[in-house]
N, CA and C atoms as an extended XYZ file, in Angstrom:
561
Properties=species:S:1:pos:R:3:atomname:S:1:resname:S:1:resid:I:1 pbc="F F F"
N        54.108       55.625     -165.135 N   MET     1
C        55.430       56.215     -165.212 CA  MET     1
C        55.726       56.927     -163.903 C   MET     1
N        56.742       56.495     -163.241 N   ALA     2
C        57.108       57.081     -161.960 CA  ALA     2
C        57.868       58.382     -162.176 C   ALA     2
N        57.495       59.399     -161.422 N   LEU     3
C        58.201       60.676     -161.473 CA  LEU     3
C        59.551       60.506     -160.795 C   LEU     3
N        60.608       60.908     -161.489 N   THR     4
C        61.972       60.792     -160.984 CA  THR     4
C        62.651       62.139     -161.098 C   THR     4
N        63.421       62.506     -160.082 N   TYR     5
C        64.188       63.755     -160.103 CA  TYR     5
C        65.655       63.429     -160.328 C   TYR     5
N        66.318       64.275     -161.114 N   SER     6
C        67.760       64.097     -161.297 CA  SER     6
C        68.463       64.530     -160.023 C   SER     6
N        69.573       63.884     -159.678 N   PRO     7
C        70.325       64.316     -158.494 CA  PRO     7
C        71.059       65.622     -158.770 C   PRO     7
N        71.549       66.242     -157.716 N   LYS     8
C        72.349       67.467     -157.870 CA  LYS     8
C        73.596       67.145     -158.680 C   LYS     8
N        74.117       68.153     -159.354 N   SER     9
C        75.285       67.930     -160.212 CA  SER     9
C        76.502       67.574     -159.375 C   SER     9
N        77.345       66.757     -159.983 N   GLN    10
C        78.594       66.365     -159.339 CA  GLN    10
C        79.710       67.121     -160.038 C   GLN    10
N        80.408       67.990     -159.324 N   GLY    11
C        81.418       68.853     -159.905 CA  GLY    11
C        82.573       68.132     -160.556 C   GLY    11
N        82.819       66.892     -160.186 N   ASP    12
C        83.955       66.166     -160.749 CA  ASP    12
C        83.569       65.364     -161.990 C   ASP    12
N        82.333       65.471     -162.422 N   LEU    13
C        81.860       64.739     -163.580 CA  LEU    13
C        82.428       65.342     -164.858 C   LEU    13
N        82.905       64.484     -165.763 N   LYS    14
C        83.511       64.925     -167.031 CA  LYS    14
C        82.820       64.244     -168.208 C   LYS    14
N        82.930       64.875     -169.381 N   VAL    15
C        82.460       64.232     -170.602 CA  VAL    15
C        83.368       63.031     -170.850 C   VAL    15
N        82.810       61.833     -170.919 N   PRO    16
C        83.663       60.655     -171.120 CA  PRO    16
C        84.149       60.535     -172.563 C   PRO    16
N        85.251       59.840     -172.726 N   GLU    17
C        85.712       59.485     -174.068 CA  GLU    17
C        84.816       58.344     -174.508 C   GLU    17
N        83.860       58.670     -175.346 N   PHE    18
C        82.807       57.716     -175.659 CA  PHE    18
C        82.206       58.065     -177.010 C   PHE    18
N        81.844       57.062     -177.765 N   SER    19
C        81.179       57.270     -179.056 CA  SER    19
C        79.847       56.540     -179.055 C   SER    19
N        78.883       57.141     -179.718 N   LEU    20
C        77.563       56.542     -179.898 CA  LEU    20
C        77.153       56.719     -181.350 C   LEU    20
N        76.217       55.912     -181.784 N   LYS    21
C        75.627       56.127     -183.106 CA  LYS    21
C        74.427       57.056     -182.954 C   LYS    21
N        74.239       57.910     -183.965 N   ASP    22
C        73.031       58.719     -183.959 CA  ASP    22
C        71.899       57.906     -184.597 C   ASP    22
N        70.714       58.486     -184.662 N   VAL    23
C        69.552       57.751     -185.166 CA  VAL    23
C        69.670       57.403     -186.649 C   VAL    23
N        70.631       58.017     -187.344 N   PHE    24
C        70.858       57.730     -188.763 CA  PHE    24
C        71.990       56.728     -188.969 C   PHE    24
N        72.593       56.247     -187.867 N   GLY    25
C        73.647       55.245     -187.945 CA  GLY    25
C        75.056       55.798     -188.002 C   GLY    25
N        75.203       57.113     -187.937 N   LYS    26
C        76.531       57.741     -187.971 CA  LYS    26
C        77.149       57.704     -186.572 C   LYS    26
N        78.419       57.309     -186.484 N   THR    27
C        79.121       57.293     -185.199 CA  THR    27
C        79.528       58.715     -184.828 C   THR    27
N        79.209       59.089     -183.595 N   VAL    28
C        79.485       60.437     -183.095 CA  VAL    28
C        80.356       60.328     -181.851 C   VAL    28
N        81.451       61.063     -181.833 N   ASP    29
C        82.387       61.085     -180.709 CA  ASP    29
C        81.996       62.215     -179.755 C   ASP    29
N        81.687       61.873     -178.515 N   LEU    30
C        81.277       62.890     -177.542 CA  LEU    30
C        82.370       63.909     -177.271 C   LEU    30
N        83.612       63.483     -177.254 N   ARG    31
C        84.714       64.419     -176.997 CA  ARG    31
C        84.800       65.450     -178.118 C   ARG    31
N        84.505       65.015     -179.338 N   GLU    32
C        84.509       65.951     -180.461 CA  GLU    32
C        83.375       66.964     -180.302 C   GLU    32
N        82.189       66.482     -179.931 N   LEU    33
C        81.065       67.393     -179.701 CA  LEU    33
C        81.377       68.374     -178.583 C   LEU    33
N        82.058       67.890     -177.558 N   SER    34
C        82.324       68.729     -176.385 CA  SER    34
C        83.551       69.617     -176.559 C   SER    34
N        84.117       69.651     -177.762 N   SER    35
C        85.294       70.500     -177.988 CA  SER    35
C        84.927       71.975     -178.080 C   SER    35
N        83.657       72.272     -178.159 N   LYS    36
C        83.199       73.662     -178.155 CA  LYS    36
C        83.371       74.233     -176.750 C   LYS    36
N        83.162       75.521     -176.624 N   LYS    37
C        83.281       76.173     -175.318 CA  LYS    37
C        82.217       75.640     -174.350 C   LYS    37
N        81.037       75.332     -174.892 N   VAL    38
C        79.916       74.853     -174.083 CA  VAL    38
C        79.267       73.673     -174.807 C   VAL    38
N        78.980       72.618     -174.045 N   PHE    39
C        78.334       71.426     -174.592 CA  PHE    39
C        77.113       71.106     -173.743 C   PHE    39
N        75.951       71.067     -174.375 N   CYS    40
C        74.702       70.746     -173.686 CA  CYS    40
C        74.260       69.356     -174.116 C   CYS    40
N        74.223       68.433     -173.170 N   LEU    41
C        73.819       67.052     -173.426 CA  LEU    41
C        72.486       66.807     -172.735 C   LEU    41
N        71.505       66.380     -173.522 N   MET    42
C        70.140       66.241     -173.026 CA  MET    42
C        69.695       64.785     -173.138 C   MET    42
N        69.443       64.138     -172.010 N   PHE    43
C        68.876       62.794     -172.025 CA  PHE    43
C        67.370       62.958     -172.196 C   PHE    43
N        66.870       62.477     -173.332 N   ILE    44
C        65.449       62.592     -173.641 CA  ILE    44
C        64.967       61.249     -174.179 C   ILE    44
N        63.705       61.179     -174.527 N   CYS    45
C        63.136       60.003     -175.182 CA  CYS    45
C        61.866       60.453     -175.885 C   CYS    45
N        61.210       59.548     -176.566 N   ASN    46
C        59.996       59.912     -177.297 CA  ASN    46
C        58.721       59.769     -176.480 C   ASN    46
N        58.679       58.828     -175.536 N   HIS    47
C        57.403       58.506     -174.895 CA  HIS    47
C        57.062       59.364     -173.677 C   HIS    47
N        58.024       59.957     -173.037 N   CYS    48
C        57.805       60.606     -171.740 CA  CYS    48
C        57.020       61.921     -171.870 C   CYS    48
N        55.923       62.062     -171.125 N   PRO    49
C        55.146       63.302     -171.199 CA  PRO    49
C        55.928       64.535     -170.734 C   PRO    49
N        56.898       64.356     -169.850 N   TYR    50
C        57.706       65.490     -169.396 CA  TYR    50
C        58.605       65.995     -170.525 C   TYR    50
N        59.155       65.066     -171.299 N   VAL    51
C        59.970       65.457     -172.460 CA  VAL    51
C        59.077       66.092     -173.516 C   VAL    51
N        57.939       65.467     -173.789 N   LYS    52
C        57.023       66.007     -174.798 CA  LYS    52
C        56.618       67.438     -174.456 C   LYS    52
N        56.439       67.716     -173.172 N   ALA    53
C        56.005       69.048     -172.748 CA  ALA    53
C        57.060       70.121     -172.991 C   ALA    53
N        58.341       69.742     -172.954 N   ILE    54
C        59.401       70.751     -173.122 CA  ILE    54
C        60.167       70.611     -174.435 C   ILE    54
N        59.845       69.598     -175.221 N   GLU    55
C        60.607       69.309     -176.440 CA  GLU    55
C        60.716       70.520     -177.369 C   GLU    55
N        59.611       71.185     -177.638 N   ASP    56
C        59.657       72.334     -178.543 CA  ASP    56
C        60.511       73.460     -177.973 C   ASP    56
N        60.523       73.602     -176.653 N   ARG    57
C        61.372       74.636     -176.032 CA  ARG    57
C        62.842       74.267     -176.126 C   ARG    57
N        63.173       72.976     -176.000 N   LEU    58
C        64.570       72.547     -176.176 CA  LEU    58
C        65.029       72.807     -177.606 C   LEU    58
N        64.164       72.490     -178.568 N   ILE    59
C        64.488       72.730     -179.974 CA  ILE    59
C        64.692       74.224     -180.216 C   ILE    59
N        63.778       75.041     -179.698 N   ALA    60
C        63.886       76.498     -179.882 CA  ALA    60
C        65.160       77.040     -179.244 C   ALA    60
N        65.507       76.524     -178.072 N   LEU    61
C        66.730       76.975     -177.399 CA  LEU    61
C        67.949       76.649     -178.254 C   LEU    61
N        68.008       75.431     -178.764 N   ALA    62
C        69.132       75.044     -179.627 CA  ALA    62
C        69.154       75.895     -180.895 C   ALA    62
N        67.987       76.164     -181.462 N   GLN    63
C        67.929       77.011     -182.659 CA  GLN    63
C        68.371       78.438     -182.350 C   GLN    63
N        67.978       78.947     -181.187 N   ASN    64
C        68.372       80.310     -180.810 CA  ASN    64
C        69.881       80.441     -180.654 C   ASN    64
N        70.534       79.351     -180.273 N   PHE    65
C        71.988       79.367     -180.120 CA  PHE    65
C        72.702       78.854     -181.377 C   PHE    65
N        71.962       78.574     -182.445 N   SER    66
C        72.567       77.947     -183.629 CA  SER    66
C        73.621       78.825     -184.300 C   SER    66
N        73.517       80.126     -184.158 N   ASN    67
C        74.533       81.015     -184.735 CA  ASN    67
C        75.744       81.161     -183.827 C   ASN    67
N        75.654       80.624     -182.632 N   GLU    68
C        76.755       80.700     -181.665 CA  GLU    68
C        77.663       79.497     -181.893 C   GLU    68
N        78.795       79.733     -182.502 N   SER    69
C        79.675       78.627     -182.891 CA  SER    69
C        80.358       77.952     -181.707 C   SER    69
N        80.216       78.504     -180.524 N   GLU    70
C        80.895       77.943     -179.353 CA  GLU    70
C        79.998       77.066     -178.483 C   GLU    70
N        78.769       76.801     -178.933 N   ILE    71
C        77.855       75.935     -178.174 CA  ILE    71
C        77.432       74.769     -179.056 C   ILE    71
N        77.484       73.568     -178.489 N   GLN    72
C        77.031       72.365     -179.195 CA  GLN    72
C        75.968       71.675     -178.345 C   GLN    72
N        74.858       71.329     -178.959 N   PHE    73
C        73.794       70.566     -178.313 CA  PHE    73
C        73.801       69.140     -178.855 C   PHE    73
N        73.395       68.201     -178.027 N   ALA    74
C        73.159       66.826     -178.467 CA  ALA    74
C        72.116       66.216     -177.534 C   ALA    74
N        71.279       65.364     -178.103 N   ALA    75
C        70.298       64.622     -177.310 CA  ALA    75
C        70.681       63.151     -177.359 C   ALA    75
N        70.326       62.440     -176.308 N   VAL    76
C        70.614       61.006     -176.261 CA  VAL    76
C        69.435       60.282     -175.615 C   VAL    76
N        69.078       59.143     -176.193 N   CYS    77
C        68.054       58.281     -175.608 CA  CYS    77
C        68.742       57.023     -175.101 C   CYS    77
N        68.579       56.757     -173.816 N   SER    78
C        69.187       55.577     -173.192 CA  SER    78
C        68.152       54.524     -172.812 C   SER    78
N        66.899       54.759     -173.147 N   ASN    79
C        65.839       53.837     -172.744 CA  ASN    79
C        65.910       52.500     -173.467 C   ASN    79
N        65.511       51.450     -172.750 N   ASP    80
C        65.318       50.133     -173.340 CA  ASP    80
C        63.992       50.189     -174.102 C   ASP    80
N        64.017       50.078     -175.427 N   PRO    81
C        62.778       50.226     -176.194 CA  PRO    81
C        61.801       49.066     -176.035 C   PRO    81
N        62.199       48.002     -175.353 N   SER    82
C        61.261       46.891     -175.170 CA  SER    82
C        60.092       47.298     -174.271 C   SER    82
N        60.272       48.333     -173.456 N   ASP    83
C        59.179       48.833     -172.615 CA  ASP    83
C        58.258       49.785     -173.371 C   ASP    83
N        58.830       50.587     -174.255 N   TYR    84
C        58.071       51.595     -174.989 CA  TYR    84
C        58.533       51.601     -176.440 C   TYR    84
N        57.691       51.110     -177.334 N   GLU    85
C        58.018       51.055     -178.761 CA  GLU    85
C        58.346       52.449     -179.310 C   GLU    85
N        57.754       53.485     -178.716 N   GLU    86
C        58.050       54.861     -179.158 CA  GLU    86
C        59.545       55.172     -179.089 C   GLU    86
N        60.271       54.450     -178.241 N   ASP    87
C        61.697       54.712     -178.056 CA  ASP    87
C        62.589       53.795     -178.903 C   ASP    87
N        62.010       53.119     -179.889 N   SER    88
C        62.820       52.304     -180.804 CA  SER    88
C        63.638       53.236     -181.701 C   SER    88
N        64.724       52.724     -182.237 N   ILE    89
C        65.580       53.549     -183.097 CA  ILE    89
C        64.782       54.113     -184.272 C   ILE    89
N        63.916       53.301     -184.864 N   GLU    90
C        63.115       53.770     -185.999 CA  GLU    90
C        62.239       54.952     -185.598 C   GLU    90
N        61.623       54.866     -184.424 N   ASN    91
C        60.756       55.954     -183.969 CA  ASN    91
C        61.549       57.172     -183.505 C   ASN    91
N        62.739       56.949     -182.942 N   LEU    92
C        63.599       58.084     -182.588 CA  LEU    92
C        63.989       58.843     -183.855 C   LEU    92
N        64.348       58.100     -184.883 N   LYS    93
C        64.728       58.718     -186.163 CA  LYS    93
C        63.552       59.505     -186.744 C   LYS    93
N        62.371       58.892     -186.740 N   ALA    94
C        61.185       59.567     -187.274 CA  ALA    94
C        60.907       60.864     -186.517 C   ALA    94
N        61.078       60.831     -185.198 N   ARG    95
C        60.828       62.025     -184.393 CA  ARG    95
C        61.835       63.121     -184.707 C   ARG    95
N        63.117       62.748     -184.831 N   ALA    96
C        64.161       63.727     -185.150 CA  ALA    96
C        63.886       64.396     -186.497 C   ALA    96
N        63.420       63.616     -187.454 N   VAL    97
C        63.107       64.158     -188.782 CA  VAL    97
C        61.857       65.034     -188.714 C   VAL    97
N        60.805       64.516     -188.086 N   GLU    98
C        59.534       65.249     -187.989 CA  GLU    98
C        59.714       66.598     -187.293 C   GLU    98
N        60.445       66.596     -186.197 N   LYS    99
C        60.627       67.820     -185.406 CA  LYS    99
C        61.803       68.665     -185.899 C   LYS    99
N        62.546       68.139     -186.875 N   LYS   100
C        63.716       68.850     -187.422 CA  LYS   100
C        64.704       69.219     -186.318 C   LYS   100
N        65.098       68.200     -185.549 N   TYR   101
C        66.051       68.439     -184.464 CA  TYR   101
C        67.298       69.143     -185.008 C   TYR   101
N        67.674       70.261     -184.397 N   PRO   102
C        68.881       70.974     -184.830 CA  PRO   102
C        70.135       70.474     -184.119 C   PRO   102
N        70.076       69.255     -183.632 N   PHE   103
C        71.189       68.645     -182.889 CA  PHE   103
C        71.172       67.151     -183.159 C   PHE   103
N        72.312       66.478     -182.966 N   PRO   104
C        72.326       65.024     -183.133 CA  PRO   104
C        71.456       64.352     -182.064 C   PRO   104
N        70.756       63.294     -182.469 N   TYR   105
C        69.968       62.483     -181.541 CA  TYR   105
C        70.680       61.138     -181.466 C   TYR   105
N        71.341       60.896     -180.357 N   LEU   106
C        72.193       59.725     -180.173 CA  LEU   106
C        71.436       58.600     -179.479 C   LEU   106
N        71.882       57.379     -179.709 N   VAL   107
C        71.240       56.202     -179.127 CA  VAL   107
C        72.253       55.488     -178.237 C   VAL   107
N        71.916       55.396     -176.953 N   ASP   108
C        72.773       54.750     -175.950 CA  ASP   108
C        72.218       53.354     -175.676 C   ASP   108
N        72.337       52.467     -176.675 N   GLU   109
C        71.746       51.127     -176.558 CA  GLU   109
C        72.278       50.354     -175.361 C   GLU   109
N        73.559       50.488     -175.064 N   SER   110
C        74.156       49.755     -173.941 CA  SER   110
C        73.817       50.402     -172.597 C   SER   110
N        73.322       51.616     -172.638 N   GLN   111
C        73.008       52.423     -171.454 CA  GLN   111
C        74.257       52.798     -170.661 C   GLN   111
N        75.407       52.563     -171.246 N   GLU   112
C        76.674       52.837     -170.566 CA  GLU   112
C        76.887       54.330     -170.318 C   GLU   112
N        76.535       55.167     -171.293 N   LEU   113
C        76.714       56.609     -171.110 CA  LEU   113
C        75.839       57.119     -169.967 C   LEU   113
N        74.592       56.688     -169.937 N   ALA   114
C        73.694       57.108     -168.857 CA  ALA   114
C        74.260       56.708     -167.498 C   ALA   114
N        74.790       55.514     -167.411 N   ARG   115
C        75.368       55.053     -166.141 CA  ARG   115
C        76.622       55.852     -165.783 C   ARG   115
N        77.479       56.122     -166.772 N   MET   116
C        78.706       56.894     -166.510 CA  MET   116
C        78.397       58.276     -165.949 C   MET   116
N        77.362       58.904     -166.504 N   LEU   117
C        77.035       60.270     -166.097 CA  LEU   117
C        76.013       60.322     -164.964 C   LEU   117
N        75.476       59.178     -164.591 N   GLY   118
C        74.495       59.150     -163.509 CA  GLY   118
C        73.131       59.668     -163.922 C   GLY   118
N        72.834       59.634     -165.219 N   ALA   119
C        71.518       60.073     -165.690 CA  ALA   119
C        70.461       59.117     -165.151 C   ALA   119
N        69.343       59.670     -164.725 N   VAL   120
C        68.301       58.832     -164.131 CA  VAL   120
C        66.922       59.050     -164.730 C   VAL   120
N        66.726       60.178     -165.405 N   CYS   121
C        65.387       60.482     -165.896 CA  CYS   121
C        65.454       61.175     -167.252 C   CYS   121
N        64.282       61.273     -167.865 N   THR   122
C        64.137       62.055     -169.085 CA  THR   122
C        63.050       63.088     -168.828 C   THR   122
N        63.393       64.343     -168.983 N   PRO   123
C        64.688       64.885     -169.391 CA  PRO   123
C        65.683       64.947     -168.227 C   PRO   123
N        66.944       64.783     -168.542 N   ASP   124
C        68.060       64.997     -167.606 CA  ASP   124
C        69.061       65.829     -168.401 C   ASP   124
N        69.265       67.063     -167.991 N   LEU   125
C        69.968       68.064     -168.802 CA  LEU   125
C        71.302       68.452     -168.183 C   LEU   125
N        72.355       68.390     -168.983 N   TYR   126
C        73.720       68.681     -168.537 CA  TYR   126
C        74.320       69.785     -169.399 C   TYR   126
N        75.108       70.652     -168.776 N   VAL   127
C        75.942       71.612     -169.496 CA  VAL   127
C        77.376       71.365     -169.042 C   VAL   127
N        78.268       71.185     -170.023 N   PHE   128
C        79.691       70.983     -169.751 CA  PHE   128
C        80.467       72.193     -170.250 C   PHE   128
N        81.504       72.577     -169.506 N   ASP   129
C        82.336       73.709     -169.910 CA  ASP   129
C        83.442       73.252     -170.856 C   ASP   129
N        84.290       74.179     -171.244 N   ARG   130
C        85.358       73.887     -172.213 CA  ARG   130
C        86.290       72.774     -171.726 C   ARG   130
N        86.496       72.658     -170.417 N   GLN   131
C        87.362       71.610     -169.873 CA  GLN   131
C        86.659       70.252     -169.837 C   GLN   131
N        85.399       70.227     -170.253 N   GLY   132
C        84.646       68.977     -170.245 CA  GLY   132
C        84.066       68.634     -168.892 C   GLY   132
N        84.089       69.598     -167.959 N   SER   133
C        83.541       69.377     -166.615 CA  SER   133
C        82.082       69.809     -166.572 C   SER   133
N        81.298       69.099     -165.758 N   VAL   134
C        79.898       69.487     -165.631 CA  VAL   134
C        79.829       70.878     -165.005 C   VAL   134
N        79.072       71.740     -165.633 N   PHE   135
C        78.894       73.126     -165.209 CA  PHE   135
C        77.507       73.300     -164.604 C   PHE   135
N        76.551       72.580     -165.175 N   TYR   136
C        75.159       72.689     -164.750 CA  TYR   136
C        74.476       71.353     -164.999 C   TYR   136
N        73.621       70.982     -164.079 N   ARG   137
C        72.729       69.844     -164.267 CA  ARG   137
C        71.428       70.208     -163.592 C   ARG   137
N        70.385       70.287     -164.375 N   GLY   138
C        69.121       70.686     -163.779 CA  GLY   138
C        68.003       70.775     -164.799 C   GLY   138
N        67.016       71.543     -164.421 N   ARG   139
C        65.802       71.652     -165.224 CA  ARG   139
C        65.968       72.662     -166.369 C   ARG   139
N        65.050       72.603     -167.306 N   LEU   140
C        65.013       73.568     -168.399 CA  LEU   140
C        64.569       74.923     -167.877 C   LEU   140
N        63.458       74.921     -167.174 N   ASP   141
C        62.893       76.165     -166.652 CA  ASP   141
C        61.958       75.837     -165.493 C   ASP   141
N        61.243       76.835     -165.020 N   ASP   142
C        60.415       76.650     -163.825 CA  ASP   142
C        58.955       76.299     -164.121 C   ASP   142
N        58.636       75.972     -165.362 N   SER   143
C        57.256       75.622     -165.689 CA  SER   143
C        57.228       74.584     -166.804 C   SER   143
N        57.534       73.347     -166.456 N   TRP   144
C        57.617       72.311     -167.482 CA  TRP   144
C        56.303       72.148     -168.231 C   TRP   144
N        55.206       72.383     -167.555 N   ARG   145
C        53.897       72.105     -168.141 CA  ARG   145
C        53.381       73.230     -169.042 C   ARG   145
N        53.652       74.482     -168.669 N   ASP   146
C        53.049       75.613     -169.380 CA  ASP   146
C        54.099       76.658     -169.732 C   ASP   146
N        54.499       76.731     -170.996 N   PRO   147
C        55.533       77.692     -171.388 CA  PRO   147
C        55.149       79.145     -171.107 C   PRO   147
N        53.860       79.437     -171.072 N   ALA   148
C        53.416       80.813     -170.822 CA  ALA   148
C        53.702       81.251     -169.386 C   ALA   148
N        53.934       80.293     -168.500 N   LYS   149
C        54.167       80.623     -167.089 CA  LYS   149
C        55.643       80.609     -166.700 C   LYS   149
N        56.532       80.473     -167.680 N   VAL   150
C        57.969       80.430     -167.389 CA  VAL   150
C        58.438       81.786     -166.875 C   VAL   150
N        59.096       81.758     -165.725 N   GLU   151
C        59.698       82.970     -165.162 CA  GLU   151
C        61.210       82.846     -165.057 C   GLU   151
N        61.715       81.622     -164.991 N   SER   152
C        63.150       81.395     -164.839 CA  SER   152
C        63.615       80.370     -165.873 C   SER   152
N        64.440       80.819     -166.811 N   GLU   153
C        64.958       79.938     -167.857 CA  GLU   153
C        66.316       79.401     -167.419 C   GLU   153
N        66.287       78.427     -166.531 N   ASP   154
C        67.495       77.936     -165.869 CA  ASP   154
C        68.565       77.433     -166.837 C   ASP   154
N        68.181       76.596     -167.790 N   LEU   155
C        69.163       76.039     -168.724 CA  LEU   155
C        69.767       77.140     -169.593 C   LEU   155
N        68.941       78.019     -170.109 N   LYS   156
C        69.438       79.129     -170.940 CA  LYS   156
C        70.413       79.992     -170.151 C   LYS   156
N        70.068       80.299     -168.908 N   GLU   157
C        70.950       81.120     -168.068 CA  GLU   157
C        72.275       80.407     -167.812 C   GLU   157
N        72.229       79.096     -167.611 N   ALA   158
C        73.462       78.328     -167.397 CA  ALA   158
C        74.324       78.326     -168.662 C   ALA   158
N        73.694       78.170     -169.818 N   LEU   159
C        74.434       78.198     -171.083 CA  LEU   159
C        75.127       79.543     -171.278 C   LEU   159
N        74.406       80.621     -171.006 N   LEU   160
C        74.990       81.961     -171.158 CA  LEU   160
C        76.124       82.187     -170.168 C   LEU   160
N        75.952       81.717     -168.940 N   ALA   161
C        77.012       81.863     -167.932 CA  ALA   161
C        78.257       81.093     -168.359 C   ALA   161
N        78.086       79.878     -168.827 N   ALA   162
C        79.233       79.075     -169.274 CA  ALA   162
C        79.909       79.722     -170.474 C   ALA   162
N        79.114       80.251     -171.373 N   LEU   163
C        79.644       80.874     -172.587 CA  LEU   163
C        80.461       82.123     -172.277 C   LEU   163
N        80.027       82.882     -171.287 N   THR   164
C        80.689       84.155     -170.974 CA  THR   164
C        81.698       84.050     -169.836 C   THR   164
N        81.955       82.827     -169.366 N   GLY   165
C        82.973       82.639     -168.338 CA  GLY   165
C        82.540       82.999     -166.934 C   GLY   165
N        81.244       83.103     -166.716 N   LYS   166
C        80.736       83.384     -165.370 CA  LYS   166
C        80.682       82.090     -164.564 C   LYS   166
N        80.466       82.238     -163.266 N   ASP   167
C        80.351       81.066     -162.399 CA  ASP   167
C        79.075       80.288     -162.706 C   ASP   167
N        79.123       79.011     -162.401 N   ALA   168
C        77.942       78.162     -162.553 CA  ALA   168
C        76.863       78.636     -161.589 C   ALA   168
N        75.605       78.465     -161.964 N   PRO   169
C        74.530       78.839     -161.050 CA  PRO   169
C        74.682       78.105     -159.718 C   PRO   169
N        74.539       78.843     -158.629 N   VAL   170
C        74.654       78.239     -157.305 CA  VAL   170
C        73.496       77.276     -157.088 C   VAL   170
N        72.296       77.740     -157.391 N   GLU   171
C        71.124       76.882     -157.234 CA  GLU   171
C        70.863       76.172     -158.559 C   GLU   171
N        70.954       74.867     -158.533 N   GLN   172
C        70.675       74.055     -159.710 CA  GLN   172
C        69.543       73.112     -159.341 C   GLN   172
N        68.342       73.492     -159.746 N   ILE   173
C        67.146       72.737     -159.386 CA  ILE   173
C        67.047       71.510     -160.288 C   ILE   173
N        66.910       70.326     -159.687 N   PRO   174
C        66.891       69.096     -160.477 CA  PRO   174
C        65.791       69.089     -161.531 C   PRO   174
N        66.080       68.409     -162.608 N   SER   175
C        65.073       68.139     -163.620 CA  SER   175
C        64.162       67.048     -163.068 C   SER   175
N        62.976       66.942     -163.628 N   MET   176
C        62.096       65.851     -163.229 CA  MET   176
C        61.472       65.264     -164.476 C   MET   176
N        61.217       63.979     -164.410 N   GLY   177
C        60.622       63.327     -165.558 CA  GLY   177
C        60.447       61.844     -165.322 C   GLY   177
N        60.352       61.112     -166.412 N   CYS   178
C        60.188       59.664     -166.351 CA  CYS   178
C        61.543       59.020     -166.101 C   CYS   178
N        61.549       57.968     -165.329 N   SER   179
C        62.813       57.268     -165.086 CA  SER   179
C        63.321       56.660     -166.388 C   SER   179
N        64.643       56.583     -166.508 N   ILE   180
C        65.219       55.874     -167.647 CA  ILE   180
C        64.787       54.418     -167.536 C   ILE   180
N        64.392       53.842     -168.655 N   LYS   181
C        63.927       52.450     -168.687 CA  LYS   181
C        65.145       51.549     -168.864 C   LYS   181
N        65.622       51.040     -167.727 N   TRP   182
C        66.844       50.234     -167.715 CA  TRP   182
C        66.573       48.829     -168.214 C   TRP   182
N        67.557       48.265     -168.898 N   LYS   183
C        67.477       46.875     -169.332 CA  LYS   183
C        67.580       45.981     -168.108 C   LYS   183
N        66.876       44.880     -168.145 N   VAL   184
C        66.927       43.924     -167.046 CA  VAL   184
C        68.147       43.039     -167.256 C   VAL   184
N        68.963       42.931     -166.213 N   ASP   185
C        70.151       42.077     -166.279 CA  ASP   185
C        69.695       40.625     -166.174 C   ASP   185
N        69.943       39.814     -167.215 N   PRO   186
C        69.453       38.435     -167.207 CA  PRO   186
C        70.153       37.526     -166.204 C   PRO   186
N        71.237       37.963     -165.601 N   SER   187
C        71.963       37.079     -164.672 CA  SER   187
C        71.361       37.087     -163.292 C   SER   187
């Protein structure tokens, strides 16, 4: 698995008018999810060790904000499951149930959403403001491997800044993880 870094955020990036099915087969409209004051969209998957290392912290962060009616979280898997069976819809569903995800886990089978937003790795974490514009794109925190060594909770700070109307963090350190497993174009 090649280590990949997400690029710096693009200020003109918007939440697209786009719908995906979640792991239970329900169609979810991204614009509806992003109608809250703050929308956190997390590109994740089941197989990546970088996602596995921070998964419980992402869940805890979403749970900590669960009483905040102005923040919506969603996760999306854009990987081609032919490379990693762990990323099949059945296994994504099992993981969401096992871990009790407090957010929808969406499936980007066409990989169109990942391409629209320029997502390149898992995890690739985005925060959108009320206008649907990207506010933050970067890492969860400064210690992906060891939660005990976290000194800077970058994503949490970005969520709080967006929620309270403060400016976006000037320094947005890219996330790092496994590259998205793109489908091979047969042409």
